[in-house]
SERO-4910 file (N, C-alpha, C, O; in steps of 0.05 Angstrom, whole numbers):
BEGIN
 pado doro    nc1    nc2    nc3   cac1   cac2   cac3    cc1    cc2    cc3    oc1    oc2    oc3
  Met    A    668   2628   1633    657   2625   1660    674   2605   1675    677   2582   1667
  Ile    A    684   2613   1698    701   2595   1713    688   2587   1740    700   2571   1755
  Ala    A    665   2598   1746    653   2592   1772    647   2562   1775    653   2550   1796
  Phe    A    635   2550   1755    628   2522   1757    653   2504   1759    654   2487   1777
  Pro    A    673   2506   1741    696   2489   1745    712   2494   1771    724   2476   1782
  Ala    A    712   2519   1780    725   2525   1806    711   2512   1829    723   2500   1846
  Phe    A    684   2513   1829    668   2500   1849    672   2469   1848    675   2456   1868
  Ala    A    672   2459   1823    676   2430   1819    703   2421   1829    706   2400   1841
  Ala    A    724   2437   1824    751   2430   1834    751   2430   1864    763   2412   1876
  Leu    A    739   2449   1877    738   2451   1906    723   2427   1918    733   2414   1936
  Val    A    700   2420   1907    684   2398   1917    699   2372   1913    700   2355   1931
  Ala    A    711   2368   1889    727   2344   1884    750   2341   1903    756   2319   1913
  Ala    A    764   2363   1909    787   2363   1927    777   2356   1956    790   2340   1970
  Leu    A    755   2366   1964    744   2360   1990    735   2330   1992    740   2317   2012
  Cys    A    723   2321   1971    715   2292   1970    740   2274   1970    740   2254   1984
  Ala    A    760   2282   1955    785   2267   1955    798   2266   1983    807   2245   1992
  Ala    A    798   2289   1997    809   2290   2024    794   2272   2043    806   2258   2059
  Ser    A    767   2273   2041    751   2256   2058    756   2226   2052    758   2210   2071
  Leu    A    758   2219   2027    763   2191   2020    791   2182   2028    795   2159   2036
  Val    A    811   2200   2025    838   2193   2034    838   2188   2064    850   2169   2074
  Trp    A    825   2206   2079    823   2202   2108    810   2176   2115    819   2161   2133
  Asp    A    788   2169   2102    774   2144   2106    791   2120   2098    791   2100   2113
  Ala    A    805   2123   2076    822   2100   2067    846   2096   2086    855   2073   2089
  Ile    A    855   2116   2098    877   2113   2118    867   2098   2142    881   2081   2153
  His    A    843   2105   2151    833   2092   2176    819   2065   2171    820   2048   2188
  Arg    A    808   2062   2147    795   2036   2140    802   2030   2111    786   2033   2093
  Pro    A    827   2020   2107    836   2016   2079    819   1996   2064    815   1973   2073
  Arg    A    810   2004   2041    795   1986   2023    803   1996   1995    806   2019   1990
  Pro    A    805   1977   1976    813   1985   1949    795   2006   1936    804   2023   1922
  Glu    A    769   2003   1940    750   2022   1927    754   2050   1938    751   2069   1923
  Arg    A    759   2053   1964    763   2080   1975    788   2093   1964    788   2116   1957
  Ile    A    809   2078   1962    834   2088   1951    831   2096   1922    840   2117   1913
  Thr    A    817   2079   1907    812   2084   1878    795   2108   1874    800   2125   1857
  Trp    A    773   2111   1890    756   2134   1887    770   2160   1896    765   2181   1884
  Ala    A    787   2158   1916    803   2182   1924    820   2191   1900    822   2215   1895
  Leu    A    832   2172   1887    849   2178   1863    831   2190   1842    840   2209   1828
  Ala    A    807   2180   1837    789   2190   1817    782   2219   1823    781   2236   1805
  Phe    A    776   2225   1848    769   2253   1855    793   2272   1852    790   2295   1845
  Ile    A    817   2262   1858    841   2278   1854    845   2283   1824    851   2306   1816
  Ile    A    840   2263   1807    842   2266   1778    822   2287   1769    828   2304   1752
  Phe    A    797   2285   1779    777   2304   1771    784   2332   1780    780   2351   1765
  Ala    A    794   2335   1804    802   2362   1814    824   2374   1796    824   2398   1791
  Leu    A    843   2357   1787    863   2366   1769    851   2376   1743    859   2397   1732
  Ala    A    832   2361   1732    819   2369   1707    805   2396   1710    808   2414   1694
  Ala    A    788   2398   1731    773   2422   1736    792   2446   1742    787   2468   1732
  Gly    A    813   2441   1757    832   2462   1763    847   2471   1738    852   2495   1735
  Ser    A    853   2453   1721    867   2461   1696    848   2478   1678    857   2496   1664
  Glu    A    822   2471   1679    803   2487   1664    802   2516   1675    800   2535   1660
  Val    A    802   2518   1701    801   2545   1714    826   2561   1706    824   2584   1699
  Ile    A    849   2548   1708    874   2562   1702    875   2570   1672    882   2592   1665
  Gly    A    866   2551   1655    866   2556   1626    847   2579   1619    854   2596   1602
  Ala    A    824   2580   1631    805   2601   1625    813   2628   1637    807   2649   1626
  Thr    A    828   2627   1659    836   2652   1672    862   2663   1660    863   2687   1653
  Leu    A    882   2646   1658    909   2656   1650    916   2650   1621    936   2660   1611
  Gly    A    900   2634   1608    906   2626   1580    915   2597   1580    928   2587   1598
  Trp    A    908   2583   1558    914   2555   1555    942   2551   1545    952   2566   1528
  Ser    A    955   2531   1555    982   2523   1546    979   2494   1537    959   2481   1544
  Pro    A    998   2484   1522    996   2455   1514    995   2437   1538    980   2417   1538
  Val    A   1010   2443   1559   1010   2426   1583    982   2426   1596    972   2405   1604
  Leu    A    971   2449   1600    944   2451   1612    923   2436   1595    906   2422   1606
  Ala    A    924   2439   1569    905   2426   1552    908   2395   1555    888   2381   1555
  Arg    A    933   2386   1556    937   2357   1558    928   2346   1586    916   2325   1587
  Ile    A    934   2361   1607    925   2353   1634    895   2352   1634    883   2333   1645
  Tyr    A    882   2372   1624    853   2373   1624    842   2349   1609    824   2335   1619
  Tyr    A    852   2344   1585    841   2322   1568    847   2295   1581    830   2278   1581
  Leu    A    871   2291   1590    879   2265   1602    862   2260   1627    851   2238   1629
  Cys    A    861   2279   1644    846   2275   1670    816   2275   1666    802   2258   1677
  Gly    A    806   2295   1652    777   2298   1650    763   2280   1630    742   2270   1635
  Ala    A    776   2277   1606    762   2262   1585    770   2233   1584    754   2216   1575
  Val    A    794   2226   1593    804   2199   1589    804   2183   1615    793   2161   1616
  Leu    A    816   2192   1637    821   2176   1660    799   2174   1681    794   2152   1691
  Val    A    786   2196   1687    769   2196   1711    747   2176   1711    741   2163   1731
  Val    A    733   2172   1688    711   2152   1688    722   2124   1691    709   2108   1705
  Gly    A    744   2118   1679    756   2091   1682    764   2085   1711    761   2063   1720
  Val    A    775   2105   1724    784   2101   1752    759   2098   1770    759   2081   1788
  Leu    A    739   2114   1765    714   2110   1781    702   2082   1776    692   2070   1795
  Ala    A    703   2073   1752    692   2046   1745    709   2025   1759    697   2005   1769
  Leu    A    735   2028   1761    752   2009   1774    744   2008   1804    743   1986   1816
  Gly    A    739   2031   1816    730   2031   1844    704   2017   1848    699   2003   1868
  Glu    A    686   2020   1828    660   2007   1829    664   1976   1828    650   1961   1842
  Leu    A    682   1967   1810    688   1938   1808    698   1927   1835    691   1906   1843
  Tyr    A    716   1943   1848    727   1934   1874    704   1932   1894    704   1914   1911
  Leu    A    685   1950   1893    662   1949   1911    643   1926   1906    634   1912   1924
  Leu    A    637   1922   1880    618   1901   1873    629   1872   1876    614   1854   1882
  Phe    A    655   1869   1872    668   1843   1873    691   1842   1892    714   1839   1884
  Pro    A    685   1846   1918    707   1848   1938    723   1821   1939    712   1800   1944
  Gly    A    749   1824   1935    766   1800   1937    764   1781   1914    777   1760   1914
  Lys    A    748   1788   1893    743   1769   1871    756   1778   1845    757   1763   1826
  Leu    A    767   1802   1844    781   1811   1820    808   1798   1818    821   1793   1838
  Pro    A    816   1792   1794    843   1780   1791    865   1798   1802    861   1822   1803
  Ser    A    887   1786   1810    908   1802   1823    921   1822   1804    934   1841   1813
  Phe    A    918   1817   1778    931   1835   1759    914   1859   1751    922   1875   1734
  Thr    A    890   1862   1763    871   1883   1756    883   1911   1759    882   1927   1740
  Thr    A    896   1916   1781    907   1943   1786    930   1948   1766    932   1970   1755
  Gly    A    947   1928   1762    969   1931   1743    959   1936   1715    971   1952   1700
  Leu    A    938   1922   1707    926   1927   1680    915   1955   1678    919   1968   1658
  Ala    A    902   1964   1699    891   1992   1699    914   2012   1697    911   2032   1683
  Leu    A    936   2008   1711    958   2026   1710    971   2025   1682    980   2046   1672
  Leu    A    973   2002   1670    984   2000   1643    966   2015   1623    977   2029   1606
  Ile    A    940   2012   1625    922   2027   1607    924   2057   1612    924   2073   1593
  Ala    A    926   2065   1637    930   2094   1643    956   2105   1632    957   2127   1621
  Ala    A    977   2089   1633   1003   2097   1622   1001   2100   1591   1012   2118   1580
  Leu    A    987   2081   1579    983   2082   1550    967   2107   1543    974   2121   1524
  Ala    A    946   2112   1558    929   2136   1553    946   2162   1556    944   2180   1540
  Ala    A    962   2163   1577    979   2187   1582    999   2190   1559   1004   2213   1550
  Thr    A   1010   2169   1549   1029   2170   1527   1015   2181   1501   1026   2198   1487
  Val    A    991   2170   1496    977   2179   1472    968   2208   1474    971   2223   1455
  Val    A    958   2216   1497    950   2244   1501    974   2263   1500    973   2284   1487
  Trp    A    996   2255   1512   1019   2272   1513   1033   2275   1486   1047   2294   1481
  Ser    A   1029   2255   1468   1041   2257   1442   1022   2267   1420   1030   2269   1397
  Ala    A    997   2272   1428    977   2282   1408    985   2310   1399    993   2327   1416
  Pro    A    983   2315   1373    989   2342   1364    969   2363   1374    945   2356   1378
  Ile    A    978   2387   1377    960   2409   1386    962   2431   1365    984   2439   1357
  Asp    A    939   2441   1356    939   2463   1337    944   2489   1353    926   2499   1366
  Gln    A    968   2499   1351    976   2522   1367    959   2547   1361    955   2564   1378
  Gln    A    950   2549   1336    934   2573   1328    907   2573   1341    895   2594   1346
  Arg    A    896   2550   1348    870   2547   1360    871   2547   1391    851   2550   1404
  Leu    A    895   2542   1402    898   2537   1430    886   2558   1448    870   2552   1466
  Gln    A    892   2583   1444    882   2605   1461    852   2608   1459    838   2614   1479
  Ala    A    841   2605   1435    812   2609   1431    796   2585   1439    774   2587   1450
  Asp    A    807   2561   1433    791   2537   1437    800   2519   1460    787   2500   1467
  Gly    A    822   2526   1473    831   2510   1496    837   2482   1489    851   2476   1469
  Trp    A    828   2463   1505    834   2435   1501    823   2424   1475    831   2403   1465
  His    A    804   2438   1463    793   2429   1437    814   2430   1415    810   2419   1393
  Ala    A    836   2444   1420    858   2446   1400    874   2420   1398    890   2416   1379
  Ile    A    870   2401   1416    883   2375   1415    871   2360   1392    847   2357   1390
  Glu    A    888   2351   1374    879   2335   1351    874   2306   1361    893   2292   1369
  Arg    A    850   2298   1361    842   2272   1371    840   2252   1348    821   2252   1333
  Gly    A    861   2235   1346    861   2214   1326    845   2190   1335    834   2191   1357
  Pro    A    844   2170   1319    828   2146   1325    836   2132   1351    820   2121   1365
  Val    A    862   2131   1356    872   2117   1380    863   2132   1405    854   2120   1425
  Leu    A    866   2158   1405    858   2174   1428    828   2173   1432    819   2171   1455
  Ile    A    813   2174   1411    783   2172   1414    776   2144   1425    759   2142   1442
  Ala    A    788   2123   1414    782   2096   1423    789   2093   1453    774   2080   1468
  Leu    A    812   2104   1462    819   2102   1490    799   2117   1508    790   2106   1528
  Ala    A    791   2141   1500    771   2156   1515    745   2142   1517    732   2141   1539
  Val    A    736   2129   1496    711   2115   1496    713   2089   1512    695   2082   1527
  Ala    A    735   2075   1508    738   2049   1521    741   2051   1551    730   2034   1566
  Leu    A    755   2072   1560    758   2075   1589    732   2084   1602    731   2088   1626
***
């Protein structure tokens, strides 16, 4: 069934566009961060639609897992921190978040994929080792 992820991708893209528009006119760190989170979610939902429609590839499975399971919640949480503590977060907060995101991308992109399960199971074919699970839970 692709109706729900397709609708979710559309809504997320519209929310991202609205937040980008708002961030351009009234720049605030939380608006920029939430716009990025909605873009990330739209990528995840869009990759699910493509995978379910045209078949899963290793790239689609990795994009889905990185964006949907690992990054989006952490980026939303970062936006919430910017909102709750305006001007009070240390200056290295964004850099630390980018470093963690880069680490997560590296771990997801290097995770083995069971090619025999890929078409039937989609992103579930990614072998999730302890580091990948810890990153998904921690973020």
